[in-house]
N, CA, C and O of each residue as an XYZ file, in Angstrom:
396
protein
N     -18.386      1.508    -17.153
C     -18.216      0.153    -17.038
C     -19.148     -0.353    -16.059
O     -19.536      0.326    -15.108
N     -19.533     -1.619    -16.298
C     -20.520     -2.240    -15.470
C     -20.033     -3.113    -14.306
O     -18.873     -3.031    -13.902
N     -20.834     -3.859    -13.832
C     -20.441     -4.967    -12.764
C     -19.302     -5.766    -13.100
O     -19.143     -6.250    -14.221
N     -18.510     -5.909    -12.148
C     -17.090     -6.463    -12.380
C     -16.820     -7.542    -11.510
O     -17.183     -7.451    -10.337
N     -16.163     -8.676    -11.968
C     -15.676     -9.843    -11.133
C     -14.232     -9.734    -11.275
O     -13.741     -9.548    -12.388
N     -13.560     -9.831    -10.291
C     -12.103    -10.122    -10.217
C     -11.772    -11.424     -9.901
O     -12.306    -11.904     -8.901
N     -10.948    -12.145    -10.587
C     -10.405    -13.552    -10.147
C      -9.034    -13.437    -10.023
O      -8.353    -12.862    -10.873
N      -8.501    -14.035     -8.845
C      -7.083    -13.884     -8.475
C      -6.653    -15.241     -8.037
O      -7.472    -15.981     -7.494
N      -5.292    -15.657     -8.257
C      -4.603    -16.918     -7.837
C      -3.320    -16.391     -7.430
O      -2.588    -16.037     -8.354
N      -2.835    -16.245     -6.115
C      -1.461    -15.913     -5.728
C      -0.550    -16.913     -6.188
O       0.319    -16.582     -6.994
N      -0.634    -18.150     -5.766
C       0.267    -19.203     -5.885
C      -0.434    -20.383     -6.480
O      -0.768    -20.414     -7.664
N      -0.655    -21.372     -5.612
C      -1.450    -22.489     -5.909
C      -2.824    -22.515     -6.076
O      -3.367    -21.434     -5.851
N      -3.623    -23.523     -6.437
C      -4.965    -23.376     -6.626
C      -5.718    -23.113     -5.370
O      -6.853    -22.636     -5.377
N      -5.118    -23.406     -4.378
C      -5.867    -23.220     -2.972
C      -5.956    -21.600     -2.739
O      -6.838    -21.112     -2.032
N      -5.159    -20.971     -3.269
C      -5.276    -19.464     -3.142
C      -6.296    -18.598     -4.172
O      -6.332    -17.368     -4.218
N      -6.951    -19.328     -4.823
C      -8.005    -18.827     -5.763
C      -9.039    -18.112     -5.030
O      -9.616    -18.630     -4.074
N      -9.292    -16.933     -5.452
C     -10.454    -16.031     -4.828
C     -11.009    -15.284     -5.826
O     -10.356    -14.898     -6.796
N     -12.362    -15.012     -5.630
C     -13.176    -13.886     -6.515
C     -13.526    -12.862     -5.752
O     -13.626    -12.954     -4.529
N     -13.754    -11.731     -6.457
C     -14.225    -10.451     -5.677
C     -15.243     -9.838     -6.663
O     -15.033     -9.857     -7.876
N     -16.328     -9.304     -6.128
C     -17.624     -8.789     -6.787
C     -17.545     -7.351     -6.442
O     -17.470     -6.913     -5.294
N     -17.572     -6.531     -7.726
C     -17.803     -5.074     -7.703
C     -18.796     -4.580     -8.363
O     -19.176     -5.238     -9.332
N     -19.415     -3.456     -8.085
C     -20.393     -2.696     -8.808
C     -19.758     -2.120    -10.216
O     -20.487     -1.862    -11.174
N     -18.394     -1.951    -10.246
C     -17.883     -1.213    -11.344
C     -16.374     -1.424    -11.415
O     -15.773     -1.672    -10.370
N     -15.668     -1.338    -12.665
C     -14.399     -1.580    -12.775
C     -13.449     -0.619    -12.032
O     -12.306     -0.916    -11.686
N     -14.098      0.652    -11.812
C     -13.445      1.677    -11.028
C     -13.329      1.227     -9.347
O     -12.343      1.501     -8.664
N     -14.413      0.561     -8.888
C     -14.270      0.148     -7.646
C     -13.389     -1.099     -7.529
O     -12.825     -1.259     -6.446
N     -13.226     -1.854     -8.336
C     -12.219     -3.055     -8.494
C     -10.778     -2.408     -8.475
O      -9.898     -2.834     -7.726
N     -10.605     -1.434     -9.277
C      -9.240     -0.698     -9.255
C      -8.915     -0.223     -7.872
O      -7.877     -0.539     -7.289
N      -9.883      0.582     -7.352
C      -9.631      0.989     -5.954
C      -9.359     -0.016     -4.892
O      -8.577      0.211     -3.969
N     -10.078     -1.236     -5.046
C      -9.883     -2.366     -4.192
C      -8.476     -2.917     -4.263
O      -7.807     -3.172     -3.262
N      -8.060     -3.090     -5.544
C      -6.693     -3.523     -5.821
C      -5.742     -2.699     -5.282
O      -4.840     -3.226     -4.631
N      -5.765     -1.389     -5.437
C      -4.805     -0.512     -4.790
C      -4.894     -0.718     -3.251
O      -3.851     -0.893     -2.620
N      -5.880     -0.706     -2.737
C      -6.071     -0.892     -1.236
C      -5.526     -2.336     -0.818
O      -4.853     -2.388      0.212
N      -5.749     -3.441     -1.492
C      -5.131     -4.540     -1.097
C      -3.544     -4.510     -1.297
O      -2.847     -5.180     -0.535
N      -2.993     -3.781     -2.261
C      -1.492     -3.535     -2.345
C      -1.098     -2.683     -1.273
O      -0.111     -3.064     -0.645
N      -1.663     -1.569     -0.900
C      -1.269     -0.748      0.325
C      -1.415     -1.500      1.546
O      -0.610     -1.279      2.451
N      -2.311     -2.344      1.699
C      -2.367     -3.099      2.941
C      -1.127     -4.115      3.091
O      -0.452     -4.283      4.106
N      -0.989     -4.734      1.885
C       0.169     -5.551      1.834
C       1.543     -4.823      2.171
O       2.389     -5.390      2.863
N       1.711     -3.696      1.716
C       2.954     -2.777      1.999
C       2.832     -2.543      3.464
O       3.861     -2.628      4.134
N       1.790     -2.280      4.002
C       1.725     -1.889      5.509
C       2.012     -3.186      6.299
O       2.620     -3.116      7.367
N       1.634     -4.238      5.854
C       1.953     -5.504      6.792
C       3.343     -5.924      6.529
O       3.852     -6.729      7.309
N       4.061     -5.449      5.460
C       5.536     -5.738      5.338
C       6.379     -4.725      6.063
O       7.528     -4.989      6.419
N       5.797     -3.555      6.283
C       6.461     -2.481      6.876
C       5.692     -1.768      8.048
O       5.381     -0.579      7.969
N       5.422     -2.493      9.058
C       4.503     -2.106     10.223
C       5.086     -0.923     10.923
O       4.329     -0.238     11.610
N       6.339     -0.611     10.823
C       6.897      0.477     11.700
C       6.852      1.728     10.953
O       7.036      2.769     11.584
N       6.629      1.778      9.669
C       6.566      3.002      8.812
C       5.078      3.576      8.865
O       4.072      2.883      8.713
N       5.092      4.876      9.090
C       3.680      5.565      9.234
C       3.357      5.977      7.841
O       2.171      6.131      7.549
N       4.356      6.186      6.881
C       4.023      6.594      5.581
C       4.664      5.731      4.527
O       5.881      5.552      4.583
N       3.991      5.215      3.630
C       4.746      4.380      2.560
C       4.510      4.914      1.188
O       3.393      5.266      0.807
N       5.645      4.969      0.415
C       5.474      5.419     -0.846
C       5.740      4.416     -1.826
O       6.567      3.555     -1.527
N       5.164      4.372     -2.987
C       5.439      3.368     -3.993
C       5.042      3.976     -5.390
O       4.343      4.984     -5.495
N       5.552      3.271     -6.450
C       5.466      3.608     -7.763
C       4.412      2.727     -8.504
O       4.083      1.676     -7.955
N       3.952      3.003     -9.491
C       2.981      2.224    -10.278
C       3.562      1.115    -10.630
O       2.900      0.077    -10.596
N       4.935      1.092    -11.048
C       5.563     -0.064    -11.505
C       5.626     -1.128    -10.217
O       5.606     -2.340    -10.431
N       5.692     -0.671     -9.087
C       5.581     -1.620     -7.873
C       4.171     -2.312     -7.798
O       3.991     -3.493     -7.502
N       3.300     -1.489     -8.080
C       1.715     -2.173     -8.080
C       1.830     -2.949     -9.280
O       1.361     -4.072     -9.099
N       2.351     -2.742    -10.631
C       2.305     -3.757    -11.595
C       2.975     -4.934    -11.346
O       2.633     -5.999    -11.858
N       4.045     -4.796    -10.482
C       4.843     -6.031    -10.141
C       3.928     -6.843     -9.053
O       3.955     -8.073     -9.021
N       3.262     -6.209     -8.324
C       2.244     -7.049     -7.453
C       1.471     -7.816     -8.078
O       1.308     -9.001     -7.788
N       0.818     -7.113     -9.165
C      -0.193     -7.922    -10.081
C       0.577     -8.948    -10.956
O       0.006    -10.022    -11.145
N       1.641     -8.782    -11.441
C       2.371     -9.733    -12.117
C       2.924    -10.874    -11.287
O       3.262    -11.924    -11.833
N       3.018    -10.698    -10.037
C       3.513    -11.790     -8.974
C       2.206    -12.865     -8.783
O       2.412    -13.929     -8.199
N       1.146    -12.607     -9.189
C       0.059    -13.412     -9.004
C       0.113    -14.499    -10.157
O       0.219    -14.159    -11.335
N       0.042    -15.698     -9.796
C      -0.121    -16.625    -10.756
C      -1.271    -16.373    -11.955
O      -1.197    -16.574    -13.167
N      -2.139    -15.958    -11.296
C      -3.369    -15.551    -12.212
C      -4.278    -14.388    -11.701
O      -4.659    -14.278    -10.535
N      -4.563    -13.569    -12.683
C      -5.370    -12.538    -12.202
C      -6.099    -12.002    -13.600
O      -5.449    -11.710    -14.604
N      -7.560    -11.917    -13.511
C      -8.292    -11.508    -14.545
C      -9.468    -10.871    -14.020
O      -9.680    -10.751    -12.813
N     -10.283    -10.435    -14.991
C     -11.603     -9.775    -14.527
C     -12.560     -9.976    -15.619
O     -12.202    -10.294    -16.753
N     -13.790     -9.789    -15.268
C     -14.832     -9.860    -16.154
C     -15.777     -8.583    -15.920
O     -16.263     -8.347    -14.814
N     -15.999     -7.773    -17.052
C     -16.770     -6.527    -16.864
C     -18.115     -6.693    -17.691
O     -18.123     -6.992    -18.885
N     -19.230     -6.473    -16.940
C     -20.371     -6.649    -17.885
C     -20.483     -5.585    -18.824
O     -20.237     -4.413    -18.540
N     -20.889     -6.028    -20.046
C     -21.154     -5.010    -21.095
C     -22.723     -5.086    -21.525
O     -23.197     -6.107    -22.023
N     -23.452     -3.955    -21.296
C     -24.952     -3.939    -21.650
C     -25.065     -4.101    -23.046
O     -26.070     -4.687    -23.448
N     -24.217     -3.691    -23.886
C     -24.441     -3.775    -25.493
C     -24.420     -5.108    -25.868
O     -25.078     -5.399    -26.866
N     -23.719     -6.121    -25.204
C     -23.941     -7.501    -25.697
C     -24.604     -8.365    -24.462
O     -24.684     -9.588    -24.575
N     -25.021     -7.771    -23.413
C     -25.526     -8.450    -22.361
C     -24.577     -9.716    -21.911
O     -24.969    -10.879    -22.005
N     -23.588     -9.434    -21.531
C     -22.552    -10.451    -21.176
C     -21.368    -10.030    -20.591
O     -21.131     -8.826    -20.685
N     -20.590    -10.711    -20.025
C     -19.218    -10.336    -19.513
C     -18.199    -10.349    -20.433
O     -18.063    -11.293    -21.212
N     -17.357     -9.248    -20.419
C     -16.193     -9.402    -21.394
C     -14.959     -9.738    -20.399
O     -14.821     -9.198    -19.301
N     -14.115    -10.673    -20.920
C     -12.951    -11.032    -20.155
C     -11.755     -9.952    -20.288
O     -11.542     -9.380    -21.357
N     -11.122     -9.755    -19.323
C      -9.824     -8.863    -19.332
C      -8.762     -9.444    -18.789
O      -9.028    -10.123    -17.797
N      -7.443     -9.397    -19.165
C      -6.330     -9.843    -18.593
C      -5.553     -8.877    -17.809
O      -5.930     -7.710    -17.705
N      -4.358     -9.364    -17.190
C      -3.643     -8.590    -16.302
C      -3.156     -7.313    -17.027
O      -3.011     -6.319    -16.316
N      -2.899     -7.212    -18.277
C      -2.430     -6.006    -19.042
C      -3.568     -4.915    -18.959
O      -3.297     -3.733    -18.748
N      -4.835     -5.369    -19.135
C      -6.082     -4.476    -19.154
C      -6.150     -4.101    -17.681
O      -6.414     -2.910    -17.515
N      -5.991     -4.763    -16.643
C      -6.202     -4.388    -15.289
C      -5.090     -3.384    -15.131
O      -5.400     -2.357    -14.529
N      -4.055     -3.475    -15.491
C      -2.770     -2.436    -15.280
C      -3.165     -1.291    -15.908
O      -3.153     -0.251    -15.250
N      -3.548     -1.270    -17.162
C      -3.861     -0.173    -17.928
C      -5.131      0.768    -17.512
O      -5.297      1.957    -17.784
N      -6.043     -0.178    -16.718
C      -7.170      0.486    -16.112
C      -6.750      1.356    -14.808
O      -7.173      2.464    -14.477
N      -5.804      0.538    -14.170
C      -5.261      1.238    -12.871
C      -4.645      2.543    -13.230
O      -4.954      3.566    -12.619
N      -3.738      2.539    -14.251
C      -3.017      3.616    -14.748
C      -3.898      4.699    -15.118
O      -3.636      5.808    -14.652
N      -5.022      4.550    -15.971
C      -5.926      5.678    -16.309
C      -6.730      6.198    -14.950
O      -7.116      7.354    -14.772
N      -6.870      5.249    -14.167
C      -7.719      5.802    -12.924
C      -6.945      6.612    -12.097
O      -7.478      7.592    -11.576
N      -5.640      6.330    -11.871
C      -4.595      7.017    -11.106
C      -4.462      8.378    -11.825
O      -4.503      9.445    -11.212
N      -4.310      8.285    -13.077
C      -4.032      9.646    -13.794
C      -5.320     10.599    -13.830
O      -5.228     11.812    -14.022
N      -6.468      9.959    -13.637
C      -7.614     10.994    -13.563
C      -7.600     11.569    -12.155
O      -8.033     12.701    -11.942
N      -7.105     10.796    -11.190
C      -7.080     11.080     -9.735
C      -6.052     12.372     -9.446
O      -6.170     13.178     -8.523
N      -5.158     12.360    -10.334
C      -3.950     13.395    -10.339
C      -4.519     14.749    -10.971
O      -3.977     15.803    -10.641
N      -5.414     14.760    -11.721
C      -5.903     15.939    -12.354
C      -6.783     16.902    -11.416
O      -7.252     17.946    -11.870
């Protein structure tokens, strides 16, 4: 997968952000890092934090808006993807890492 843009909005329109990645895989890794950093900030006294993919999915769902655009060479354009696609891509990426 090609160049990827991630668009997020946590609450109101002032929380809108976009992030730029060389691939969807790098976007997934960044989202996981964002979530883990959030967990660490909420639990500063814990040296080791465990979570389940359902927790990560809730983190995504709690955003008012989250979507991404992945460049597709075959059409020379960006394809839009929603939260469900992002969560599926995270799941596939994590599954590959466990093998």
